[in-house]
N, C-alpha and C positions, 0 to 999 in steps of 0.2 A: 322493408320496413323491420326492426328486429324486431319479434313479441316483450309481450311487456311481462314482467313476475306475474304482472295479476289478469292479463289475458284469460287464466281458466277459472276466476272468479268472475267478469264481463260475463263471457259462455255459459256458463252455471245458471247467472243470473237471468241470461235469455232463454233459456231452457226452462227452470221453473216460471216466470214470466209468462213463457208459450200455455202451460198447464195452469195456471193460475187464471190466465184469461178462459180458458175453457172450462172452468168451475160455473155451475149457474147458482139459482139462490136454492135450491133445495137438495143441493149438495153440501151445504155448508156443516151440517151434522152429521153424513156420511161419515161412518168406521172404517179405520185406515188400519193398513199392515201393523201397523208400531198400536199395542198394547196399550189400550184405554182412551185412542186420542182421537178425537171425530178431525175430519178435513181441517175445520176452521183451527182445534189448536195442534195441527202440525202446521199450519201458517205462521199462527200466534209466535209457536216455539224457532219458527226461523227470521223472525221478525225480529222480536226478544232480542235472536242470539246476534244477529247484526247489529244492533245497536249496540251491545255491549260489548263487539268487538270494536265498532266505530267509538265507543266511549274507549276504553282500553288504551286504544291507539291514538286518542288526545290525551292520552296520564290520566286515565280514572284508576284509583288501586282499587285491591280485589274487592273489600269491602261495598265503594258505588259500583264495581260490575256486577257484584251479586245482587246489589237493591235496584241496577237497571233489568237484572232479570225477572224481577218481579212485576214491572208494570206494565201494561197490558196497553202494545200501539193500537192494535187494531181498532179498536172502538168499532163505527159504526158503516164505513169505508176502507173495508180490509186489502183491496187492491189499490186503494190511493195510500195507503198506511205501511203497504208493502216497496212500492216504488218510493218515498221518502225515504223509508229507511234503509232499502239497498243503495239508493244513489249518496248518502250518507257515508254506508260502508264504503263503498266501492270512493269515493273522494276524500277520507281518511287514509287506506291502504295507497291510493295515489300520492299522499303526499308524506307517505314514510321517507325516511333518511337513509335506514339502513336496516334491513332486515333481518339483521341482527339483533337486533333490538330486544331487551326483554317485556314482554310485558304481565302482567299480574292477574293471570287467568284464574277464575274463581276455582278449578283442578289444579293449579301450579303454576310457577313460569314458565314460560317459555318466550322462545323469540317470535318475531311477527310473521316471520314464515310459518311456522308451523301453525298461527292462528292465523294465517291465509289458508295453509291443506286446511284446517278443522273446516273451514269455513265454504271453502267450495266442497270437504266430500257432506256435509248437511244440505248443501243445496242440490246434489245429485243425486245423494240418497232418499229425499223429502221428495223430490220430481217424481224417484217411480212410485213410494207412497203414494201419495195425490192422483200420479195417474189411475195407478190399480183402485183406488176407491169410489173413481169416479168418471170408471171402464176408459180411458184414453189412450192411447198409444203408450207403451210402458218401456218402449225401445225410446236407450239413454246414448248421450254423444260420445263415441269411441273410446276418444282422445281423451276427454273426459274422466272418463270410465279408467283408463288405465294410470291417469294420475292420482284418482282416489285406490286405486290399488297400490301403487308405489307408497302411498301413507299407510295404507292397511294394513299390508299384508306382514309387514315384520312385526305389529303384534298379534296374531292367530295365534300362538299361544294360551294369550289372556286374555284375549278382547271380551270374553264373553261374561267375563269377572268385573269387568270395567262399571257394571251396570247401564251404557246408554247404548247397547247394541245386540238386546235380547240374550239368548241363549248362548250369542257366536256362531261358530258354524257348526253346521249339523255334523258336519264328517261323511254325509252322502254324496255331495257332488266329486265327481270324479276330477282329476288334475288336466287333464284336457278341454273338459267343458271350458263356452264359451267363457270369456272373460268376465260380462257384465251378471253370470251367472254364479259366478264364483265369489265376484266382488257381492252384490245382495247374500249370499249364503256365509259370508265370511261375517257380515253386518248385520249377520241376525235376520235376515228376510228371508226365508225358503221359498220359494216361486215354486 
């Protein structure tokens, strides 16, 4: 069976879901490596970002996408909300006819392929954030780490100026460090 272009999204969802299932009632307010974000806020970010992506793929305009980001999708049942929205996102990507399709993302126009890459990166990086916050296994799927690295590495010279990856790479991680360590450092997480 030929792998689908959306396989990394499905696998990233499974990895994130496994960590989410381990969050206990007292864990939701724990701080994460994302400055000023609790576990609940990180999960909320992932869910609203996924809802936004599904909306964009279904034709939402940039302004509609921004409005989606302002909705608290988690409510009183975060795990249920996560599953519902992630299933919607996966279905929206599965329905894409051409991954060259232009999407009106709040950060600027991008292809559906770029949007897919962003969503995979979001899930992978925030899996690590939640694992650190709650004291879970921080090892990430090596193939997904490579996928995200390939997408983010070209942004190394300016990634810290984007405002979404902390201060960017520390400059202290050697080129021969494990890829997960280099990816986390690149994404402003300095383990």
